C-alpha positions in Angstrom: -27.9 -31.9 -6.5 -25.6 -28.9 -5.5 -25.8 -29.1 -1.2 -27.0 -25.6 0.1 -24.7 -24.0 2.5 -25.3 -21.3 5.1 -23.0 -18.5 4.8 -22.3 -16.6 7.9 -21.3 -13.0 8.2 -18.2 -12.3 10.3 -16.2 -9.3 11.6 -13.5 -8.3 8.9 -11.4 -5.7 7.6 -11.4 -5.5 4.1 -8.7 -3.8 2.0 -9.2 -3.0 -1.6 -6.3 -1.8 -3.6 -5.7 -1.1 -7.3 -2.5 0.0 -9.6 -2.6 3.7 -10.8 -2.3 3.8 -14.6 -2.6 -0.1 -15.0 -4.6 0.0 -18.0 -1.3 1.3 -19.9 0.8 -1.6 -18.6 -1.7 -4.1 -19.5 -1.0 -3.1 -23.0 2.8 -3.4 -22.4 2.3 -6.9 -20.9 0.4 -8.0 -23.9 2.8 -6.4 -26.5 5.6 -8.2 -24.9 3.8 -11.5 -24.9 2.9 -11.4 -28.6 6.5 -10.3 -29.3 7.8 -13.3 -27.7 5.8 -15.5 -30.0 7.1 -13.8 -32.8 10.6 -14.3 -31.7 10.0 -18.1 -31.9 8.9 -18.7 -28.3 6.5 -21.6 -27.8 4.2 -19.5 -25.2 2.7 -16.1 -24.8 5.2 -15.1 -22.2 5.7 -11.5 -20.5 8.5 -11.0 -18.2 6.8 -7.8 -16.9 3.6 -9.4 -16.1 5.6 -12.3 -14.2 7.6 -9.6 -12.0 4.3 -7.9 -11.3 2.6 -11.3 -10.0 5.7 -12.3 -8.1 6.0 -9.0 -6.5 2.6 -9.4 -5.0 3.2 -13.1 -4.2 6.4 -12.5 -2.4 5.0 -9.8 -0.1 1.8 -11.5 1.0 3.4 -15.2 1.1 4.5 -14.1 4.7 1.1 -13.3 5.8 -1.1 -15.5 8.2 -3.1 -17.5 5.7 -5.3 -18.8 8.6 -6.9 -15.6 9.6 -7.1 -13.7 6.2 -7.8 -14.1 2.5 -6.3 -12.4 -0.4 -6.9 -11.9 -3.9 -5.3 -10.6 -7.2 -7.3 -10.0 -10.3 -6.0 -7.8 -13.2 -5.0 -4.6 -11.1 -7.1 -5.2 -8.2 -5.8 -6.6 -4.8 -8.3 -7.5 -2.1 -7.2 -8.6 1.4 -9.7 -9.8 4.2 -8.5 -9.8 7.7 -10.0 -11.6 10.6 -8.7 -9.0 13.1 -10.5 -10.5 16.0 -8.7 -13.9 15.9 -5.5 -12.3 16.8 -5.0 -8.5 17.8 -1.5 -8.2 16.6 -2.5 -9.4 12.8 -4.2 -6.0 11.9 -1.1 -3.8 12.7 1.1 -6.6 10.9 -1.2 -6.5 7.9 -1.2 -2.8 7.6 2.8 -2.7 7.9 2.7 -5.4 5.0 0.4 -3.1 3.0 3.3 -0.7 3.3 5.8 -3.4 2.2 3.6 -3.9 -0.7 3.3 -0.5 -1.7 7.1 0.0 -1.5 7.6 -3.2 -3.5 5.3 -2.2 -6.3 6.8 1.3 -6.3 10.5 0.0 -6.8 9.0 -1.9 -9.9 7.4 1.6 -11.2 3.6 0.8 -10.0 2.0 3.0 -7.5 -1.2 1.7 -5.3 -4.3 3.3 -4.1 -7.1 2.0 -2.4 -9.5 1.9 0.5 -10.1 0.1 3.8 -13.3 -0.7 5.8 -14.5 -2.9 8.7 -17.8 -4.4 9.2 -19.8 -7.7 8.8 -18.7 -9.8 5.6 -19.1 -13.3 4.2 -15.4 -14.4 3.6 -15.0 -17.7 2.1 -12.2 -19.1 -0.2 -14.0 -18.3 -3.4 -16.8 -15.8 -2.0 -16.4 -12.3 -0.7 -19.8 -10.4 0.0 -20.5 -7.5 2.1 -20.7 -4.0 2.7 -16.9 -3.5 3.7 -15.9 -4.4 0.3 -18.4 -2.3 -1.4 -17.2 0.7 0.8 -13.5 -0.2 0.1 -14.1 0.0 -3.5 -16.1 3.1 -3.4 -13.3 4.9 -1.2 -10.7 3.7 -3.8 -12.8 5.4 -6.6 -13.8 8.6 -5.0 -11.7 9.6 -2.1 -8.2 7.7 -2.7 -7.7 9.7 -5.9 -3.6 10.0 -5.3 -1.3 7.0 -4.6 -2.7 6.3 -1.1 -4.8 4.0 0.9 -7.7 5.9 2.5 -9.4 4.8 5.7 -13.2 4.6 6.1 -14.9 6.3 9.3 -15.6 2.9 10.6 -12.0 1.9 10.2 -10.7 5.0 12.0 -12.7 4.3 14.9 -11.3 0.8 15.3 -7.7 2.3 14.8 -8.6 4.7 17.6 -9.7 2.0 20.0 -6.5 0.2 19.3 -4.6 3.5 20.0 -6.4 3.7 23.3 -5.2 0.4 24.6 -2.4 0.8 27.0 -1.3 -2.8 27.1 -1.6 -3.3 23.4 2.1 -3.3 22.1 1.2 -1.9 18.8 -1.0 0.9 20.2 1.5 3.5 19.4 1.4 2.4 15.5 -2.4 3.7 15.4 -1.8 7.3 16.8 -1.8 10.2 14.5 1.3 10.6 12.5 2.7 7.1 12.7 0.8 4.6 10.7 -1.9 7.1 10.2 -1.8 10.4 8.1 -4.5 13.1 7.7 -5.3 15.5 5.1 -8.2 17.8 5.7 -11.2 15.3 6.7 -9.5 12.2 5.2 -7.3 9.9 7.1 -5.1 7.4 5.1 -2.2 4.9 5.6 1.3 6.4 6.1 3.1 3.9 3.6 6.4 5.6 4.5 6.3 4.8 8.2 7.6 1.2 8.1 10.9 2.7 7.3 11.7 2.7 10.9 12.1 -1.2 10.6 14.4 -0.9 7.7 18.1 -0.9 8.0 19.3 0.9 5.0 16.9 3.9 5.1 18.9 5.8 2.6 18.6 2.9 -0.2 14.8 2.6 0.8 14.1 6.3 0.2 16.5 6.5 -3.0 14.7 3.6 -4.7 11.4 5.4 -4.0 12.7 8.5 -5.2 14.0 7.3 -8.4 10.5 5.5 -9.1 8.6 8.6 -8.4 10.7 11.1 -10.7 10.4 8.4 -13.5 6.7 8.5 -13.2 6.6 12.1 -13.1 8.8 12.6 -16.2 6.6 9.9 -18.2 3.6 11.8 -17.0 4.5 15.2 -18.2 2.0 15.5 -20.9 -0.9 13.9 -19.0 -2.0 16.3 -16.3 -4.6 14.1 -14.5 -1.8 11.5 -13.9 1.0 13.8 -13.4 -0.9 15.9 -10.4 -1.3 12.5 -8.7 2.4 12.2 -8.4 2.9 15.7 -7.6 0.8 15.0 -4.4 2.9 12.1 -3.5 6.1 14.2 -3.8 4.6 16.7 -1.2 3.7 13.5 1.0 7.6 12.1 0.7 9.2 15.4 1.1 6.9 16.0 4.3 7.8 12.3 5.5 11.6 13.1 5.1 11.3 16.2 7.3 9.5 14.3 10.0 12.0 11.3 9.6 15.2 13.5 9.9 13.7 15.7 12.8 11.7 13.3 14.9 11.2 9.8 13.8 14.7 8.6 13.3 15.8 9.6 16.8 13.1 7.5 18.4 15.6 4.4 18.1 18.3 5.1 20.8 20.6 2.3 19.6 20.8 3.9 16.1 21.2 7.6 16.3 22.6 8.6 13.0 25.3 11.1 12.3 24.9 14.4 11.0 26.3 13.3 7.6 23.7 10.4 7.4 21.0 12.9 8.2 22.1 15.4 5.4 22.3 12.3 2.7 18.9 11.8 3.6 17.6 15.3 3.4 19.4 15.5 0.0 16.8 13.0 -1.4 13.9 15.3 -1.1 12.5 15.9 -4.4 12.6 19.6 -4.8 12.1 20.2 -8.6 8.6 18.8 -8.5 7.6 20.5 -4.9 4.7 22.8 -4.7 
């Protein structure tokens, strides 16, 4: 007889993410796998789906597995964080989400999602609680564009972190750094982690190429196309912020005027609104 266990609610940050336009990608994966069989392969194998899965695994493999769980099911990613066990864990995970966004973008995929915080049953094979339902709802109703939207409860948590003077990561949670705002909606600034990137030009150039490719592919699909137009505005706005303010916060690596202009030239003007 199966032994009954008591499952305990704990404080968790829950991140729910999906991949924009993934249904079409699934068709590509299956088509490639079926073609490999036709070509004499022993297995239904898709290089594209392997690249997709390994991109996810490569980024999350460096996370602290003792204090968080993560799941990948189809186009959905769920990450739960025991943020009380180690105060530095949450900002590190959020920066990893930025890494994940960029890693997928470099492969042609763009993410959207929601983040909430609250009481949650968080076991290896079990994830139950309001924060997941809230993050899922945010992803479906507020994220809309390629962005990770923050719940009101999470914003309050972030504000408490920002107000802690002795917390080494407090500046990350101030407005304009790791958190951006559009009207009443706050979302993760997925570009901010570029400050830790040595080759900022290459980083932005890779992102630019992928956005342009998706814009071109969606020219006959308005509902998808407008999502990437929104991303273009955010991307251009960030380049302005980077070249006028953020890049000068590192006194050891002040760029030359020529380097700044190269970055400015990466703005996407043909789709800017």
